[in-house]
PALO-333048 format. One record per residue (C-alpha): x, y, z negated; residue number from 1. Coordinates in steps of 0.1 Angstrom, whole numbers. Layout:
REM PALO-333048
+-------+-------+-------+-----+
!     u !     v !     w ! pos !
+-------+-------+-------+-----+
!     X !     Y !     Z ! NUM !
...
+-------+-------+-------+-----+
//
This chain:
REM PALO-333048
+-------+-------+-------+-----+
!     u !     v !     w ! pos !
+-------+-------+-------+-----+
!   501 !  1181 !  -916 !   1 !
!   537 !  1193 !  -918 !   2 !
!   540 !  1178 !  -953 !   3 !
!   528 !  1144 !  -941 !   4 !
!   551 !  1145 !  -911 !   5 !
!   580 !  1152 !  -934 !   6 !
!   570 !  1125 !  -957 !   7 !
!   570 !  1100 !  -929 !   8 !
!   604 !  1112 !  -916 !   9 !
!   618 !  1110 !  -951 !  10 !
!   605 !  1075 !  -955 !  11 !
!   622 !  1064 !  -923 !  12 !
!   655 !  1080 !  -935 !  13 !
!   650 !  1062 !  -968 !  14 !
!   647 !  1028 !  -952 !  15 !
!   677 !  1035 !  -930 !  16 !
!   699 !  1044 !  -960 !  17 !
!   684 !  1017 !  -982 !  18 !
!   697 !   992 !  -956 !  19 !
!   731 !  1009 !  -957 !  20 !
!   733 !  1006 !  -996 !  21 !
!   721 !   971 !  -995 !  22 !
!   749 !   962 !  -971 !  23 !
!   774 !   976 !  -997 !  24 !
!   758 !   955 ! -1024 !  25 !
!   759 !   924 ! -1003 !  26 !
!   795 !   930 !  -993 !  27 !
!   804 !   933 ! -1030 !  28 !
!   786 !   901 ! -1039 !  29 !
!   801 !   883 ! -1010 !  30 !
!   835 !   890 ! -1025 !  31 !
!   826 !   870 ! -1056 !  32 !
!   823 !   839 ! -1034 !  33 !
!   857 !   843 ! -1017 !  34 !
!   883 !   818 ! -1027 !  35 !
!   909 !   826 ! -1053 !  36 !
!   946 !   825 ! -1051 !  37 !
!   965 !   792 ! -1044 !  38 !
!   975 !   775 ! -1076 !  39 !
!  1011 !   769 ! -1064 !  40 !
!  1020 !   805 ! -1068 !  41 !
!  1014 !   803 ! -1105 !  42 !
!  1036 !   773 ! -1112 !  43 !
!  1067 !   794 ! -1121 !  44 !
!  1071 !   820 ! -1148 !  45 !
!  1103 !   832 ! -1133 !  46 !
!  1100 !   869 ! -1125 !  47 !
!  1114 !   877 ! -1090 !  48 !
!  1148 !   895 ! -1092 !  49 !
!  1174 !   900 ! -1065 !  50 !
!  1201 !   919 ! -1082 !  51 !
!  1203 !   954 ! -1097 !  52 !
!  1202 !   990 ! -1085 !  53 !
!  1166 !   997 ! -1075 !  54 !
!  1155 !  1029 ! -1058 !  55 !
!  1120 !  1029 ! -1074 !  56 !
!  1109 !  1018 ! -1109 !  57 !
!  1073 !  1013 ! -1119 !  58 !
!  1067 !  1015 ! -1156 !  59 !
!  1036 !   992 ! -1158 !  60 !
!  1017 !   992 ! -1191 !  61 !
!  1001 !   958 ! -1184 !  62 !
!  1004 !   930 ! -1159 !  63 !
!   982 !   941 ! -1130 !  64 !
!   992 !   978 ! -1132 !  65 !
!  1019 !   970 ! -1107 !  66 !
!   991 !   964 ! -1081 !  67 !
!   966 !   989 ! -1094 !  68 !
!   991 !  1018 ! -1090 !  69 !
!  1015 !  1002 ! -1065 !  70 !
!  1003 !  1018 ! -1033 !  71 !
!  1031 !  1043 ! -1031 !  72 !
!  1059 !  1018 ! -1038 !  73 !
!  1043 !   994 ! -1013 !  74 !
!  1043 !  1021 !  -986 !  75 !
!  1079 !  1028 !  -993 !  76 !
!  1087 !   991 !  -989 !  77 !
!  1084 !   997 !  -951 !  78 !
!  1119 !  1012 !  -951 !  79 !
!  1132 !   983 !  -973 !  80 !
!  1133 !  1005 ! -1004 !  81 !
!  1141 !   983 ! -1034 !  82 !
!  1113 !   983 ! -1060 !  83 !
!  1115 !   972 ! -1096 !  84 !
!  1083 !   967 ! -1116 !  85 !
!  1095 !   972 ! -1152 !  86 !
!  1068 !   954 ! -1172 !  87 !
!  1062 !   972 ! -1205 !  88 !
!  1040 !   945 ! -1221 !  89 !
!  1024 !   911 ! -1214 !  90 !
!   991 !   923 ! -1228 !  91 !
!   979 !   923 ! -1264 !  92 !
!   967 !   887 ! -1267 !  93 !
!   997 !   864 ! -1276 !  94 !
!   977 !   834 ! -1265 !  95 !
!   976 !   847 ! -1230 !  96 !
!  1011 !   861 ! -1226 !  97 !
!  1027 !   829 ! -1211 !  98 !
!   999 !   828 ! -1185 !  99 !
!  1000 !   865 ! -1179 ! 100 !
!  1038 !   863 ! -1172 ! 101 !
!  1031 !   836 ! -1145 ! 102 !
!  1004 !   858 ! -1130 ! 103 !
!  1027 !   888 ! -1130 ! 104 !
!  1054 !   868 ! -1113 ! 105 !
!  1030 !   857 ! -1086 ! 106 !
!  1017 !   892 ! -1080 ! 107 !
!  1051 !   907 ! -1077 ! 108 !
!  1061 !   881 ! -1051 ! 109 !
!  1030 !   890 ! -1031 ! 110 !
!  1040 !   927 ! -1032 ! 111 !
!  1077 !   921 ! -1026 ! 112 !
!  1086 !   938 ! -1058 ! 113 !
!  1114 !   927 ! -1082 ! 114 !
!  1102 !   924 ! -1118 ! 115 !
!  1117 !   925 ! -1152 ! 116 !
!  1104 !   926 ! -1187 ! 117 !
!  1115 !   958 ! -1204 ! 118 !
!  1125 !   936 ! -1234 ! 119 !
!  1125 !   898 ! -1238 ! 120 !
!  1105 !   877 ! -1245 ! 121 !
!  1072 !   897 ! -1243 ! 122 !
!  1080 !   933 ! -1236 ! 123 !
!  1071 !   960 ! -1260 ! 124 !
!  1046 !   947 ! -1286 ! 125 !
!  1022 !   965 ! -1310 ! 126 !
!  1023 !   997 ! -1290 ! 127 !
!   987 !  1007 ! -1299 ! 128 !
!   993 !   998 ! -1336 ! 129 !
!  1025 !  1019 ! -1338 ! 130 !
!  1008 !  1049 ! -1322 ! 131 !
!   982 !  1048 ! -1350 ! 132 !
!  1009 !  1044 ! -1376 ! 133 !
!  1030 !  1072 ! -1361 ! 134 !
!  1061 !  1050 ! -1362 ! 135 !
!  1087 !  1074 ! -1348 ! 136 !
!  1115 !  1049 ! -1353 ! 137 !
!  1098 !  1022 ! -1332 ! 138 !
!  1091 !  1048 ! -1305 ! 139 !
!  1128 !  1060 ! -1304 ! 140 !
!  1140 !  1024 ! -1302 ! 141 !
!  1118 !  1018 ! -1271 ! 142 !
!  1130 !  1050 ! -1255 ! 143 !
!  1166 !  1039 ! -1260 ! 144 !
!  1158 !  1006 ! -1243 ! 145 !
!  1142 !  1024 ! -1214 ! 146 !
!  1172 !  1048 ! -1211 ! 147 !
!  1195 !  1018 ! -1207 ! 148 !
!  1174 !  1004 ! -1179 ! 149 !
!  1173 !  1037 ! -1161 ! 150 !
!  1211 !  1043 ! -1166 ! 151 !
!  1217 !  1008 ! -1151 ! 152 !
!  1193 !  1012 ! -1121 ! 153 !
!  1197 !  1049 ! -1114 ! 154 !
!  1163 !  1051 ! -1096 ! 155 !
!  1154 !  1080 ! -1073 ! 156 !
!  1117 !  1076 ! -1082 ! 157 !
!  1100 !  1066 ! -1115 ! 158 !
!  1062 !  1059 ! -1117 ! 159 !
!  1042 !  1059 ! -1149 ! 160 !
!  1007 !  1068 ! -1162 ! 161 !
!   998 !  1104 ! -1169 ! 162 !
!   994 !  1116 ! -1204 ! 163 !
!   956 !  1114 ! -1206 ! 164 !
!   950 !  1081 ! -1188 ! 165 !
!   924 !  1069 ! -1212 ! 166 !
!   939 !  1037 ! -1225 ! 167 !
!   961 !  1041 ! -1256 ! 168 !
!   989 !  1019 ! -1242 ! 169 !
!   989 !  1038 ! -1209 ! 170 !
!   992 !  1071 ! -1229 ! 171 !
!  1021 !  1057 ! -1249 ! 172 !
!  1039 !  1044 ! -1219 ! 173 !
!  1037 !  1079 ! -1205 ! 174 !
!  1055 !  1094 ! -1235 ! 175 !
!  1081 !  1066 ! -1235 ! 176 !
!  1089 !  1068 ! -1198 ! 177 !
!  1090 !  1106 ! -1196 ! 178 !
!  1113 !  1109 ! -1227 ! 179 !
!  1136 !  1082 ! -1213 ! 180 !
!  1137 !  1097 ! -1178 ! 181 !
!  1146 !  1130 ! -1193 ! 182 !
!  1175 !  1115 ! -1213 ! 183 !
!  1186 !  1095 ! -1183 ! 184 !
!  1186 !  1126 ! -1160 ! 185 !
!  1207 !  1145 ! -1186 ! 186 !
!  1231 !  1117 ! -1193 ! 187 !
!  1237 !  1109 ! -1156 ! 188 !
!  1234 !  1146 ! -1144 ! 189 !
!  1209 !  1135 ! -1118 ! 190 !
!  1178 !  1147 ! -1099 ! 191 !
!  1149 !  1122 ! -1104 ! 192 !
!  1115 !  1123 ! -1088 ! 193 !
!  1085 !  1114 ! -1110 ! 194 !
!  1051 !  1101 ! -1099 ! 195 !
!  1023 !  1101 ! -1125 ! 196 !
!   996 !  1076 ! -1119 ! 197 !
!   959 !  1073 ! -1128 ! 198 !
!   934 !  1045 ! -1135 ! 199 !
!   914 !  1049 ! -1167 ! 200 !
!   911 !  1087 ! -1164 ! 201 !
!   915 !  1110 ! -1134 ! 202 !
!   947 !  1131 ! -1131 ! 203 !
!   945 !  1168 ! -1136 ! 204 !
!   962 !  1189 ! -1108 ! 205 !
!   974 !  1160 ! -1086 ! 206 !
!   995 !  1170 ! -1056 ! 207 !
!   998 !  1139 ! -1034 ! 208 !
!   969 !  1123 ! -1015 ! 209 !
!   985 !  1092 ! -1000 ! 210 !
!   964 !  1076 !  -972 ! 211 !
!   962 !  1039 !  -972 ! 212 !
!   956 !  1015 !  -943 ! 213 !
!   932 !   985 !  -948 ! 214 !
!   962 !   961 !  -947 ! 215 !
!   978 !   979 !  -976 ! 216 !
!   946 !   976 !  -997 ! 217 !
!   942 !   940 !  -988 ! 218 !
!   977 !   932 ! -1000 ! 219 !
!   971 !   950 ! -1033 ! 220 !
!   939 !   930 ! -1037 ! 221 !
!   957 !   898 ! -1030 ! 222 !
!   982 !   907 ! -1057 ! 223 !
!   954 !   915 ! -1081 ! 224 !
!   939 !   881 ! -1075 ! 225 !
!   971 !   866 ! -1090 ! 226 !
!   959 !   880 ! -1123 ! 227 !
!   931 !   854 ! -1124 ! 228 !
!   925 !   855 ! -1161 ! 229 !
!   917 !   893 ! -1159 ! 230 !
!   897 !   888 ! -1127 ! 231 !
!   876 !   860 ! -1144 ! 232 !
!   863 !   884 ! -1170 ! 233 !
!   860 !   914 ! -1147 ! 234 !
!   861 !   912 ! -1109 ! 235 !
!   877 !   947 ! -1106 ! 236 !
!   895 !   939 ! -1074 ! 237 !
!   862 !   941 ! -1056 ! 238 !
!   858 !   978 ! -1064 ! 239 !
!   893 !   988 ! -1054 ! 240 !
!   884 !   999 ! -1019 ! 241 !
!   856 !  1020 ! -1033 ! 242 !
!   880 !  1037 ! -1057 ! 243 !
!   903 !  1046 ! -1029 ! 244 !
!   874 !  1060 ! -1009 ! 245 !
!   863 !  1082 ! -1038 ! 246 !
!   899 !  1094 ! -1041 ! 247 !
!   895 !  1110 ! -1006 ! 248 !
!   863 !  1128 ! -1016 ! 249 !
!   878 !  1140 ! -1049 ! 250 !
!   912 !  1148 ! -1034 ! 251 !
!   898 !  1170 ! -1007 ! 252 !
!   881 !  1192 ! -1033 ! 253 !
!   908 !  1194 ! -1060 ! 254 !
!   936 !  1196 ! -1036 ! 255 !
!   919 !  1224 ! -1015 ! 256 !
!   913 !  1203 !  -984 ! 257 !
!   875 !  1208 !  -985 ! 258 !
!   874 !  1227 !  -952 ! 259 !
!   893 !  1200 !  -932 ! 260 !
!   883 !  1167 !  -917 ! 261 !
!   895 !  1138 !  -938 ! 262 !
!   927 !  1123 !  -925 ! 263 !
!   918 !  1088 !  -938 ! 264 !
!   891 !  1067 !  -953 ! 265 !
!   912 !  1054 !  -982 ! 266 !
!   938 !  1071 ! -1004 ! 267 !
!   956 !  1070 ! -1037 ! 268 !
!   963 !  1100 ! -1058 ! 269 !
!   995 !  1109 ! -1076 ! 270 !
!  1011 !  1139 ! -1093 ! 271 !
!  1047 !  1144 ! -1083 ! 272 !
!  1073 !  1164 ! -1102 ! 273 !
!  1111 !  1165 ! -1104 ! 274 !
!  1135 !  1161 ! -1132 ! 275 !
!  1166 !  1182 ! -1127 ! 276 !
!  1191 !  1172 ! -1154 ! 277 !
!  1163 !  1166 ! -1179 ! 278 !
!  1141 !  1196 ! -1171 ! 279 !
!  1107 !  1189 ! -1154 ! 280 !
!  1101 !  1210 ! -1123 ! 281 !
!  1068 !  1213 ! -1104 ! 282 !
!  1068 !  1204 ! -1067 ! 283 !
!  1071 !  1238 ! -1049 ! 284 !
!  1055 !  1227 ! -1016 ! 285 !
!  1021 !  1244 ! -1016 ! 286 !
!   991 !  1230 ! -1034 ! 287 !
!   993 !  1194 ! -1023 ! 288 !
!  1006 !  1170 !  -996 ! 289 !
!   984 !  1147 !  -976 ! 290 !
!  1002 !  1118 !  -960 ! 291 !
!   981 !  1098 !  -934 ! 292 !
!   982 !  1060 !  -936 ! 293 !
!   999 !  1055 !  -903 ! 294 !
!  1028 !  1077 !  -912 ! 295 !
!  1060 !  1058 !  -920 ! 296 !
!  1069 !  1074 !  -953 ! 297 !
!  1104 !  1073 !  -965 ! 298 !
!  1119 !  1080 !  -999 ! 299 !
!  1139 !  1109 !  -986 ! 300 !
!  1109 !  1126 !  -971 ! 301 !
!  1090 !  1121 ! -1004 ! 302 !
!  1119 !  1138 ! -1022 ! 303 !
!  1118 !  1167 !  -998 ! 304 !
!  1081 !  1176 ! -1004 ! 305 !
+-------+-------+-------+-----+
//
């Protein structure tokens, strides 16, 4: 009898949670029917720029990475921090590069980021090919170009993918950005904060769990919608909230917060470190920092972690 009673109770629970999962599925499918982005924001290929000297530089491997990894810069925008998205490439398909530049310009306008191609007219090309060919001269040339950008801007914070971020171009951008940041910090005798990002592969030993409000995520999704060519083949913007939810689950475990109540529903994960005149230093403050979404984060406070 007890077994039958449990089976009935389990069946009731199953039906309850089946409804819950079906609501997730319906919510995802409803996103497919939502209208896209207004065409008028794609009429110009002019990347938004409002002068030099930016506090934060995002080294984005592809158009759309400025939105996929832009949660931290977007939160810092609240204190009018000047953000520069330094676009490393316009993608690997030459036939799509003109369109992708217009998409990138529209996305950065939504986010309020300035944007600049690391090199005209198409950014760095053949990154994946040169990795396979082990072309050290090409890599050094790109590092030199990045150093010039960093020397001009003198950023306090530089974001770039971590070394094992799955995609070969993301991995190469990690090596380029880190090498250039080191040279810049040595040349200028500066202290620079680094933030490694993740998308294709999880970070090992992250130390910042950045809570995100729904409005922040909605703005990131709106920017992603500007990349309509990418969205057309893969509606990855619809799963962005789920990724941020899973970050809270994962972050609580790997950052030793498993015994505490979650401070937020959505979060992004980063790994912070410092460059002191070219030498990488780990953040000394405990195991990790968790910043709630309602907290008005400033660049100075981030540097003091």
